[in-house]
N, C-alpha and C positions, 0 to 999 in steps of 0.2 A: 143386553145384560140378562136376558131371560135364562140362558143356561146357568149362569152364576147363581141366580136366585133359586133355580130348581135344585142345584147342588147344595146350597145352603139349607133349603127346606129338608132335603134328604138327610143331611148331616145332623140337623136338629132332632130328627126322629130317633137317632141313636142315643140321645140324652147323655152325652158325654159330660164328664166333670168340667172339662175346659174345651171351648170351641173358639177358633179364630179363623178369619179369612186371610188368605195370603195372596199377594199380588207382586209381580215382578215389575219394577220400574225401569223401562228402557227409554222413556220420553217424559221429561218433567211436566210438560203441558198436559199430557194424557193422565199422568198420575194425579195432578192437581184436580183435573176434571173428575176423576174417579173418586177422590176423597170428598169433593163437594157433592157429588151424586149420592155417595154412601150416606152422608149426613142428611141430605135433603130427603132421602127415602126413609130415614129413621131406622136403618138396619141395626138391630141390637146385638150384632156380633162384631167384636173388635177387628179392625182391618190392619194387618201388618204388611208394610211395604218393604220389599227388599230391593236395593239398588243393584242394577246390572249395567254398568257403563258400556260393556261390550255386547249388549243386546243378547246375552246368553240367558236362557230361561231355566234349563234343567239344573245346571250346577248350583245356582243359589238355593233352589228348593232342596236339593239333596243335602247341601251343607247345613241348611237351617234345620232339617229333620235330624241330621246327625247330632247337631248341637242339643236339640231337645232330648234325644236319646241319652246323651252324656249326662245331662242334668237329672233325668229321671229314668234310669235304665229299666225299671220295672213297669213303667207305663206302656200301654198300647197306644200307638200313634196310627191314625188312619188319615189318608190323604184322598180327598175327592177332587177329581179334575173334571170340570165341566167341558162338554164337547160342543163345539160350534159346527153344525152341519150346514153346508152351503146348499143353495137351491139349484145351482146349475154347475155343470162340469167345468166350465171356463172360470168359475170363481176360485178354483184351486190354483190357477196359474199366477 
């Protein structure tokens, strides 16, 4: 979760009027564990979970951002995506 925490720290530096974390749920057990970990760590950023039963990640995010733009067309929306860097070449497989 270190990349996520770094992305959150960076996003907080921007001092936006509204900040929320977004996660795509492709596995109910993983989502439950994420929610529990989020609460256990006391992260003071709301966590929004988007369901993706077909394990698609990009489309739910794009649709969510489009919805935000429709609600508040004058607002600037920034999306920070944490990057997980693997230690070995074979971890990409």
